[in-house]
KOLGU-4560 file (N, C-alpha, C; in nm, 3 decimals, padded with zeros to 5 digits):
<recs>
<n_xx: -01.088 n_yy: 00.062 n_zz: -00.012 ca_xx: -00.983 ca_yy: 00.149 ca_zz: 00.016 c_xx: -00.957 c_yy: 00.234 c_zz: -00.086 mol: A seq: 1 type: MET>
<n_xx: -01.021 n_yy: 00.176 n_zz: -00.220 ca_xx: -00.978 ca_yy: 00.269 ca_zz: -00.334 c_xx: -01.108 c_yy: 00.363 c_zz: -00.356 mol: A seq: 2 type: TYR>
<n_xx: -01.072 n_yy: 00.475 n_zz: -00.332 ca_xx: -01.174 ca_yy: 00.607 ca_zz: -00.325 c_xx: -01.152 c_yy: 00.723 c_zz: -00.417 mol: A seq: 3 type: CYS>
<n_xx: -01.097 n_yy: 00.703 n_zz: -00.519 ca_xx: -01.070 ca_yy: 00.808 ca_zz: -00.626 c_xx: -01.172 c_yy: 00.902 c_zz: -00.665 mol: A seq: 4 type: ARG>
<n_xx: -01.316 n_yy: 00.847 n_zz: -00.661 ca_xx: -01.430 ca_yy: 00.919 ca_zz: -00.729 c_xx: -01.485 c_yy: 00.994 c_zz: -00.627 mol: A seq: 5 type: GLN>
<n_xx: -01.450 n_yy: 00.947 n_zz: -00.495 ca_xx: -01.529 ca_yy: 01.036 ca_zz: -00.370 c_xx: -01.411 c_yy: 01.040 c_zz: -00.285 mol: A seq: 6 type: GLN>
<n_xx: -01.439 n_yy: 01.133 n_zz: -00.149 ca_xx: -01.358 ca_yy: 01.161 ca_zz: -00.070 c_xx: -01.381 c_yy: 01.052 c_zz: 00.026 mol: A seq: 7 type: ILE>
<n_xx: -01.277 n_yy: 00.985 n_zz: 00.077 ca_xx: -01.306 ca_yy: 00.885 ca_zz: 00.171 c_xx: -01.244 c_yy: 00.932 c_zz: 00.324 mol: A seq: 8 type: CYS>
<n_xx: -01.351 n_yy: 00.907 n_zz: 00.395 ca_xx: -01.287 ca_yy: 00.935 ca_zz: 00.559 c_xx: -01.194 c_yy: 00.830 c_zz: 00.602 mol: A seq: 9 type: LYS>
<n_xx: -01.117 n_yy: 00.873 n_zz: 00.700 ca_xx: -01.015 ca_yy: 00.810 ca_zz: 00.755 c_xx: -01.095 c_yy: 00.675 c_zz: 00.822 mol: A seq: 10 type: HIS>
<n_xx: -01.221 n_yy: 00.702 n_zz: 00.890 ca_xx: -01.278 ca_yy: 00.589 ca_zz: 00.927 c_xx: -01.301 c_yy: 00.488 c_zz: 00.828 mol: A seq: 11 type: SER>
<n_xx: -01.371 n_yy: 00.522 n_zz: 00.701 ca_xx: -01.391 ca_yy: 00.445 ca_zz: 00.606 c_xx: -01.273 c_yy: 00.345 c_zz: 00.565 mol: A seq: 12 type: ASP>
<n_xx: -01.133 n_yy: 00.416 n_zz: 00.568 ca_xx: -01.026 ca_yy: 00.336 ca_zz: 00.510 c_xx: -00.986 c_yy: 00.227 c_zz: 00.634 mol: A seq: 13 type: ILE>
<n_xx: -01.007 n_yy: 00.269 n_zz: 00.762 ca_xx: -00.977 ca_yy: 00.169 ca_zz: 00.866 c_xx: -01.098 c_yy: 00.064 c_zz: 00.856 mol: A seq: 14 type: GLU>
<n_xx: -01.195 n_yy: 00.083 n_zz: 00.826 ca_xx: -01.317 ca_yy: -00.024 ca_zz: 00.810 c_xx: -01.272 c_yy: -00.137 c_zz: 00.708 mol: A seq: 15 type: LEU>
<n_xx: -01.252 n_yy: -00.078 n_zz: 00.608 ca_xx: -01.208 ca_yy: -00.160 ca_zz: 00.506 c_xx: -01.070 c_yy: -00.248 c_zz: 00.530 mol: A seq: 16 type: VAL>
<n_xx: -00.986 n_yy: -00.153 n_zz: 00.613 ca_xx: -00.852 ca_yy: -00.255 ca_zz: 00.639 c_xx: -00.891 c_yy: -00.328 c_zz: 00.719 mol: A seq: 17 type: ARG>
<n_xx: -00.949 n_yy: -00.316 n_zz: 00.818 ca_xx: -00.987 ca_yy: -00.417 ca_zz: 00.942 c_xx: -01.065 c_yy: -00.532 c_zz: 00.871 mol: A seq: 18 type: ASN>
<n_xx: -01.140 n_yy: -00.515 n_zz: 00.794 ca_xx: -01.235 ca_yy: -00.613 ca_zz: 00.714 c_xx: -01.114 c_yy: -00.718 c_zz: 00.625 mol: A seq: 19 type: VAL>
<n_xx: -01.028 n_yy: -00.649 n_zz: 00.559 ca_xx: -00.918 ca_yy: -00.720 ca_zz: 00.488 c_xx: -00.838 c_yy: -00.813 c_zz: 00.593 mol: A seq: 20 type: ILE>
<n_xx: -00.793 n_yy: -00.733 n_zz: 00.693 ca_xx: -00.709 ca_yy: -00.801 ca_zz: 00.765 c_xx: -00.784 c_yy: -00.933 c_zz: 00.837 mol: A seq: 21 type: ILE>
<n_xx: -00.900 n_yy: -00.945 n_zz: 00.823 ca_xx: -00.971 ca_yy: -01.043 ca_zz: 00.898 c_xx: -00.977 c_yy: -01.169 c_zz: 00.821 mol: A seq: 22 type: SER>
<n_xx: -00.922 n_yy: -01.166 n_zz: 00.691 ca_xx: -00.908 ca_yy: -01.271 ca_zz: 00.600 c_xx: -00.788 c_yy: -01.362 c_zz: 00.648 mol: A seq: 23 type: PHE>
<n_xx: -00.775 n_yy: -01.473 n_zz: 00.613 ca_xx: -00.676 ca_yy: -01.565 ca_zz: 00.631 c_xx: -00.555 c_yy: -01.496 c_zz: 00.596 mol: A seq: 24 type: ASP>
<n_xx: -00.428 n_yy: -01.500 n_zz: 00.684 ca_xx: -00.324 ca_yy: -01.416 ca_zz: 00.648 c_xx: -00.248 c_yy: -01.474 c_zz: 00.544 mol: A seq: 25 type: LYS>
<n_xx: -00.240 n_yy: -01.593 n_zz: 00.535 ca_xx: -00.152 ca_yy: -01.685 ca_zz: 00.432 c_xx: -00.228 c_yy: -01.658 c_zz: 00.300 mol: A seq: 26 type: ILE>
<n_xx: -00.382 n_yy: -01.684 n_zz: 00.288 ca_xx: -00.436 ca_yy: -01.624 ca_zz: 00.167 c_xx: -00.424 c_yy: -01.511 c_zz: 00.128 mol: A seq: 27 type: TRP>
<n_xx: -00.429 n_yy: -01.408 n_zz: 00.211 ca_xx: -00.427 ca_yy: -01.259 ca_zz: 00.170 c_xx: -00.271 c_yy: -01.236 c_zz: 00.133 mol: A seq: 28 type: LEU>
<n_xx: -00.155 n_yy: -01.284 n_zz: 00.178 ca_xx: -00.046 ca_yy: -01.267 ca_zz: 00.144 c_xx: -00.011 c_yy: -01.312 c_zz: 00.021 mol: A seq: 29 type: LEU>
<n_xx: -00.071 n_yy: -01.428 n_zz: -00.011 ca_xx: -00.066 ca_yy: -01.491 ca_zz: -00.143 c_xx: -00.133 c_yy: -01.430 c_zz: -00.252 mol: A seq: 30 type: ASP>
<n_xx: -00.246 n_yy: -01.363 n_zz: -00.243 ca_xx: -00.340 ca_yy: -01.267 ca_zz: -00.349 c_xx: -00.324 c_yy: -01.113 c_zz: -00.328 mol: A seq: 31 type: ASN>
<n_xx: -00.295 n_yy: -01.081 n_zz: -00.230 ca_xx: -00.305 ca_yy: -00.910 ca_zz: -00.210 c_xx: -00.218 c_yy: -00.826 c_zz: -00.355 mol: A seq: 32 type: ILE>
<n_xx: -00.094 n_yy: -00.878 n_zz: -00.378 ca_xx: -00.045 ca_yy: -00.790 ca_zz: -00.462 c_xx: -00.082 c_yy: -00.799 c_zz: -00.601 mol: A seq: 33 type: GLU>
<n_xx: -00.142 n_yy: -00.936 n_zz: -00.642 ca_xx: -00.184 ca_yy: -00.952 ca_zz: -00.779 c_xx: -00.328 c_yy: -00.857 c_zz: -00.797 mol: A seq: 34 type: LYS>
<n_xx: -00.393 n_yy: -00.845 n_zz: -00.678 ca_xx: -00.536 ca_yy: -00.767 ca_zz: -00.673 c_xx: -00.493 c_yy: -00.610 c_zz: -00.680 mol: A seq: 35 type: GLN>
<n_xx: -00.399 n_yy: -00.578 n_zz: -00.603 ca_xx: -00.359 ca_yy: -00.450 ca_zz: -00.587 c_xx: -00.302 c_yy: -00.397 c_zz: -00.713 mol: A seq: 36 type: ALA>
<n_xx: -00.250 n_yy: -00.482 n_zz: -00.820 ca_xx: -00.215 ca_yy: -00.406 ca_zz: -00.935 c_xx: -00.315 c_yy: -00.369 c_zz: -01.018 mol: A seq: 37 type: GLU>
<n_xx: -00.451 n_yy: -00.394 n_zz: -00.996 ca_xx: -00.567 ca_yy: -00.308 ca_zz: -01.074 c_xx: -00.567 c_yy: -00.188 c_zz: -01.045 mol: A seq: 38 type: PHE>
<n_xx: -00.541 n_yy: -00.144 n_zz: -00.887 ca_xx: -00.540 ca_yy: -00.010 ca_zz: -00.850 c_xx: -00.408 c_yy: 00.056 c_zz: -00.872 mol: A seq: 39 type: VAL>
<n_xx: -00.300 n_yy: -00.021 n_zz: -00.868 ca_xx: -00.154 ca_yy: 00.070 ca_zz: -00.892 c_xx: -00.142 c_yy: 00.108 c_zz: -01.061 mol: A seq: 40 type: LEU>
<n_xx: -00.204 n_yy: 00.038 n_zz: -01.127 ca_xx: -00.194 ca_yy: 00.078 ca_zz: -01.283 c_xx: -00.223 c_yy: 00.233 c_zz: -01.295 mol: A seq: 41 type: GLU>
<n_xx: -00.329 n_yy: 00.273 n_zz: -01.206 ca_xx: -00.342 ca_yy: 00.398 ca_zz: -01.246 c_xx: -00.346 c_yy: 00.489 c_zz: -01.082 mol: A seq: 42 type: SER>
<n_xx: -00.267 n_yy: 00.462 n_zz: -01.021 ca_xx: -00.246 ca_yy: 00.513 ca_zz: -00.910 c_xx: -00.173 c_yy: 00.652 c_zz: -00.877 mol: A seq: 43 type: ALA>
<n_xx: -00.195 n_yy: 00.719 n_zz: -00.806 ca_xx: -00.115 ca_yy: 00.841 ca_zz: -00.770 c_xx: -00.058 c_yy: 00.815 c_zz: -00.629 mol: A seq: 44 type: THR>
<n_xx: 00.036 n_yy: 00.903 n_zz: -00.614 ca_xx: 00.107 ca_yy: 00.883 ca_zz: -00.468 c_xx: 00.036 c_yy: 00.868 c_zz: -00.368 mol: A seq: 45 type: ASP>
<n_xx: -00.093 n_yy: 00.908 n_zz: -00.364 ca_xx: -00.192 ca_yy: 00.885 ca_zz: -00.224 c_xx: -00.202 c_yy: 00.737 c_zz: -00.233 mol: A seq: 46 type: GLU>
<n_xx: -00.266 n_yy: 00.666 n_zz: -00.358 ca_xx: -00.296 ca_yy: 00.529 ca_zz: -00.332 c_xx: -00.169 c_yy: 00.458 c_zz: -00.317 mol: A seq: 47 type: GLU>
<n_xx: -00.028 n_yy: 00.492 n_zz: -00.340 ca_xx: 00.075 ca_yy: 00.394 ca_zz: -00.298 c_xx: 00.096 c_yy: 00.450 c_zz: -00.171 mol: A seq: 48 type: TYR>
<n_xx: 00.072 n_yy: 00.554 n_zz: -00.094 ca_xx: 00.110 ca_yy: 00.597 ca_zz: 00.048 c_xx: -00.017 c_yy: 00.496 c_zz: 00.103 mol: A seq: 49 type: ARG>
<n_xx: -00.117 n_yy: 00.515 n_zz: 00.080 ca_xx: -00.238 ca_yy: 00.425 ca_zz: 00.155 c_xx: -00.185 c_yy: 00.270 c_zz: 00.167 mol: A seq: 50 type: ARG>
<n_xx: -00.173 n_yy: 00.231 n_zz: 00.030 ca_xx: -00.117 ca_yy: 00.089 ca_zz: 00.015 c_xx: -00.005 c_yy: 00.053 c_zz: 00.109 mol: A seq: 51 type: LEU>
<n_xx: 00.094 n_yy: 00.145 n_zz: 00.093 ca_xx: 00.198 ca_yy: 00.103 ca_zz: 00.204 c_xx: 00.156 c_yy: 00.104 c_zz: 00.334 mol: A seq: 52 type: LEU>
<n_xx: 00.076 n_yy: 00.207 n_zz: 00.393 ca_xx: 00.062 ca_yy: 00.205 ca_zz: 00.528 c_xx: -00.003 c_yy: 00.070 c_zz: 00.556 mol: A seq: 53 type: GLU>
<n_xx: -00.081 n_yy: 00.013 n_zz: 00.454 ca_xx: -00.162 ca_yy: -00.117 ca_zz: 00.489 c_xx: -00.076 c_yy: -00.224 c_zz: 00.483 mol: A seq: 54 type: PHE>
<n_xx: 00.008 n_yy: -00.212 n_zz: 00.378 ca_xx: 00.128 ca_yy: -00.352 ca_zz: 00.383 c_xx: 00.209 c_yy: -00.342 c_zz: 00.509 mol: A seq: 55 type: TYR>
<n_xx: 00.225 n_yy: -00.239 n_zz: 00.556 ca_xx: 00.304 ca_yy: -00.235 ca_zz: 00.668 c_xx: 00.258 c_yy: -00.327 c_zz: 00.788 mol: A seq: 56 type: ILE>
<n_xx: 00.122 n_yy: -00.302 n_zz: 00.817 ca_xx: 00.024 ca_yy: -00.367 ca_zz: 00.915 c_xx: 00.038 c_yy: -00.542 c_zz: 00.876 mol: A seq: 57 type: GLN>
<n_xx: 00.038 n_yy: -00.558 n_zz: 00.725 ca_xx: 00.027 ca_yy: -00.702 ca_zz: 00.701 c_xx: 00.172 c_yy: -00.785 c_zz: 00.685 mol: A seq: 58 type: LEU>
<n_xx: 00.284 n_yy: -00.703 n_zz: 00.637 ca_xx: 00.402 ca_yy: -00.782 ca_zz: 00.637 c_xx: 00.510 c_yy: -00.705 c_zz: 00.587 mol: A seq: 59 type: ASP>
<n_xx: 00.614 n_yy: -00.698 n_zz: 00.638 ca_xx: 00.735 ca_yy: -00.612 ca_zz: 00.599 c_xx: 00.808 c_yy: -00.639 c_zz: 00.431 mol: A seq: 60 type: ASN>
<n_xx: 00.799 n_yy: -00.780 n_zz: 00.413 ca_xx: 00.823 ca_yy: -00.815 ca_zz: 00.314 c_xx: 00.764 c_yy: -00.757 c_zz: 00.169 mol: A seq: 61 type: GLY>
<n_xx: 00.609 n_yy: -00.768 n_zz: 00.191 ca_xx: 00.517 ca_yy: -00.707 ca_zz: 00.116 c_xx: 00.544 c_yy: -00.572 c_zz: 00.075 mol: A seq: 62 type: LEU>
<n_xx: 00.545 n_yy: -00.506 n_zz: 00.221 ca_xx: 00.598 ca_yy: -00.343 ca_zz: 00.205 c_xx: 00.712 c_yy: -00.318 c_zz: 00.116 mol: A seq: 63 type: ALA>
<n_xx: 00.810 n_yy: -00.392 n_zz: 00.157 ca_xx: 00.930 ca_yy: -00.369 ca_zz: 00.082 c_xx: 00.929 c_yy: -00.382 c_zz: -00.072 mol: A seq: 64 type: GLN>
<n_xx: 00.877 n_yy: -00.480 n_zz: -00.096 ca_xx: 00.832 ca_yy: -00.511 ca_zz: -00.266 c_xx: 00.774 c_yy: -00.390 c_zz: -00.324 mol: A seq: 65 type: ARG>
<n_xx: 00.670 n_yy: -00.308 n_zz: -00.232 ca_xx: 00.591 ca_yy: -00.209 ca_zz: -00.308 c_xx: 00.668 c_yy: -00.087 c_zz: -00.304 mol: A seq: 66 type: LEU>
<n_xx: 00.764 n_yy: -00.087 n_zz: -00.176 ca_xx: 00.881 ca_yy: 00.033 ca_zz: -00.187 c_xx: 00.955 c_yy: 00.032 c_zz: -00.315 mol: A seq: 67 type: VAL>
<n_xx: 01.003 n_yy: -00.078 n_zz: -00.358 ca_xx: 01.098 ca_yy: -00.097 ca_zz: -00.464 c_xx: 01.024 c_yy: -00.046 c_zz: -00.580 mol: A seq: 68 type: ALA>
<n_xx: 00.898 n_yy: -00.098 n_zz: -00.611 ca_xx: 00.820 ca_yy: -00.060 ca_zz: -00.704 c_xx: 00.812 c_yy: 00.070 c_zz: -00.728 mol: A seq: 69 type: LYS>
<n_xx: 00.789 n_yy: 00.173 n_zz: -00.602 ca_xx: 00.753 ca_yy: 00.294 ca_zz: -00.594 c_xx: 00.870 c_yy: 00.360 c_zz: -00.647 mol: A seq: 70 type: ALA>
<n_xx: 00.986 n_yy: 00.303 n_zz: -00.601 ca_xx: 01.129 ca_yy: 00.390 ca_zz: -00.612 c_xx: 01.140 c_yy: 00.382 c_zz: -00.774 mol: A seq: 71 type: LEU>
<n_xx: 01.094 n_yy: 00.290 n_zz: -00.862 ca_xx: 01.134 ca_yy: 00.255 ca_zz: -00.993 c_xx: 01.021 c_yy: 00.341 c_zz: -01.080 mol: A seq: 72 type: GLN>
<n_xx: 00.922 n_yy: 00.388 n_zz: -01.017 ca_xx: 00.802 ca_yy: 00.452 ca_zz: -01.097 c_xx: 00.845 c_yy: 00.578 c_zz: -01.168 mol: A seq: 73 type: HIS>
<n_xx: 00.808 n_yy: 00.596 n_zz: -01.278 ca_xx: 00.836 ca_yy: 00.738 ca_zz: -01.348 c_xx: 00.786 c_yy: 00.848 c_zz: -01.269 mol: A seq: 74 type: SER>
<n_xx: 00.677 n_yy: 00.863 n_zz: -01.192 ca_xx: 00.637 ca_yy: 00.987 ca_zz: -01.111 c_xx: 00.698 c_yy: 01.002 c_zz: -01.032 mol: A seq: 75 type: ASP>
<n_xx: 00.764 n_yy: 01.129 n_zz: -01.014 ca_xx: 00.845 ca_yy: 01.163 ca_zz: -00.902 c_xx: 00.786 c_yy: 01.170 c_zz: -00.753 mol: A seq: 76 type: ILE>
<n_xx: 00.640 n_yy: 01.205 n_zz: -00.751 ca_xx: 00.585 ca_yy: 01.184 ca_zz: -00.628 c_xx: 00.562 c_yy: 01.045 c_zz: -00.578 mol: A seq: 77 type: ASP>
<n_xx: 00.542 n_yy: 00.960 n_zz: -00.672 ca_xx: 00.548 ca_yy: 00.818 ca_zz: -00.615 c_xx: 00.678 c_yy: 00.786 c_zz: -00.570 mol: A seq: 78 type: ILE>
<n_xx: 00.783 n_yy: 00.821 n_zz: -00.656 ca_xx: 00.919 ca_yy: 00.814 ca_zz: -00.613 c_xx: 00.934 c_yy: 00.847 c_zz: -00.453 mol: A seq: 79 type: GLN>
<n_xx: 00.901 n_yy: 00.959 n_zz: -00.439 ca_xx: 00.919 ca_yy: 00.998 ca_zz: -00.297 c_xx: 00.847 c_yy: 00.923 c_zz: -00.193 mol: A seq: 80 type: GLU>
<n_xx: 00.728 n_yy: 00.883 n_zz: -00.233 ca_xx: 00.658 ca_yy: 00.798 ca_zz: -00.125 c_xx: 00.753 c_yy: 00.681 c_zz: -00.118 mol: A seq: 81 type: VAL>
<n_xx: 00.804 n_yy: 00.628 n_zz: -00.206 ca_xx: 00.901 ca_yy: 00.499 ca_zz: -00.188 c_xx: 01.017 c_yy: 00.539 c_zz: -00.113 mol: A seq: 82 type: GLY>
<n_xx: 01.071 n_yy: 00.667 n_zz: -00.119 ca_xx: 01.171 ca_yy: 00.703 ca_zz: -00.021 c_xx: 01.124 c_yy: 00.681 c_zz: 00.116 mol: A seq: 83 type: GLU>
<n_xx: 01.014 n_yy: 00.776 n_zz: 00.147 ca_xx: 00.953 ca_yy: 00.777 ca_zz: 00.272 c_xx: 00.926 c_yy: 00.656 c_zz: 00.345 mol: A seq: 84 type: ASP>
<n_xx: 00.886 n_yy: 00.556 n_zz: 00.269 ca_xx: 00.860 ca_yy: 00.450 ca_zz: 00.329 c_xx: 00.965 c_yy: 00.366 c_zz: 00.339 mol: A seq: 85 type: PHE>
<n_xx: 01.070 n_yy: 00.365 n_zz: 00.247 ca_xx: 01.189 ca_yy: 00.298 ca_zz: 00.250 c_xx: 01.278 c_yy: 00.328 c_zz: 00.376 mol: A seq: 86 type: ASN>
<n_xx: 01.276 n_yy: 00.467 n_zz: 00.391 ca_xx: 01.335 ca_yy: 00.517 ca_zz: 00.513 c_xx: 01.269 c_yy: 00.474 c_zz: 00.642 mol: A seq: 87 type: ASN>
<n_xx: 01.124 n_yy: 00.464 n_zz: 00.643 ca_xx: 01.076 ca_yy: 00.429 ca_zz: 00.759 c_xx: 01.095 c_yy: 00.269 c_zz: 00.787 mol: A seq: 88 type: TYR>
<n_xx: 01.083 n_yy: 00.187 n_zz: 00.669 ca_xx: 01.137 ca_yy: 00.038 ca_zz: 00.711 c_xx: 01.260 c_yy: 00.029 c_zz: 00.771 mol: A seq: 89 type: LEU>
<n_xx: 01.337 n_yy: 00.103 n_zz: 00.719 ca_xx: 01.507 ca_yy: 00.073 ca_zz: 00.747 c_xx: 01.487 c_yy: 00.127 c_zz: 00.923 mol: A seq: 90 type: ARG>
<n_xx: 01.401 n_yy: 00.188 n_zz: 00.949 ca_xx: 01.431 ca_yy: 00.249 ca_zz: 01.089 c_xx: 01.369 c_yy: 00.151 c_zz: 01.167 mol: A seq: 91 type: GLY>
<n_xx: 01.244 n_yy: 00.084 n_zz: 01.121 ca_xx: 01.194 ca_yy: -00.016 ca_zz: 01.202 c_xx: 01.233 c_yy: -00.164 c_zz: 01.210 mol: A seq: 92 type: SER>
<n_xx: 01.362 n_yy: -00.207 n_zz: 01.116 ca_xx: 01.398 ca_yy: -00.321 ca_zz: 01.119 c_xx: 01.501 c_yy: -00.362 c_zz: 01.229 mol: A seq: 93 type: LEU>
</recs>
């Protein structure tokens, strides 16, 4: 999912997401946030957006926690991603 050094095709992202989703859901929800921190340390709005798209597939609570993190970020573009997904989640609940 992390493709900063190269251009990722949509199909590549979907393939990786499908592999990750095949993991045990309880284990995945217990571990994904910690692992995602490595990506988020130097993430742009694009990484936040892709990760939030994926988190919504997994669990709304997980997505809401990342939205809260994005809204508090110093980068205005990442804050905007947080606003976009916050609005999306409000509409889907």
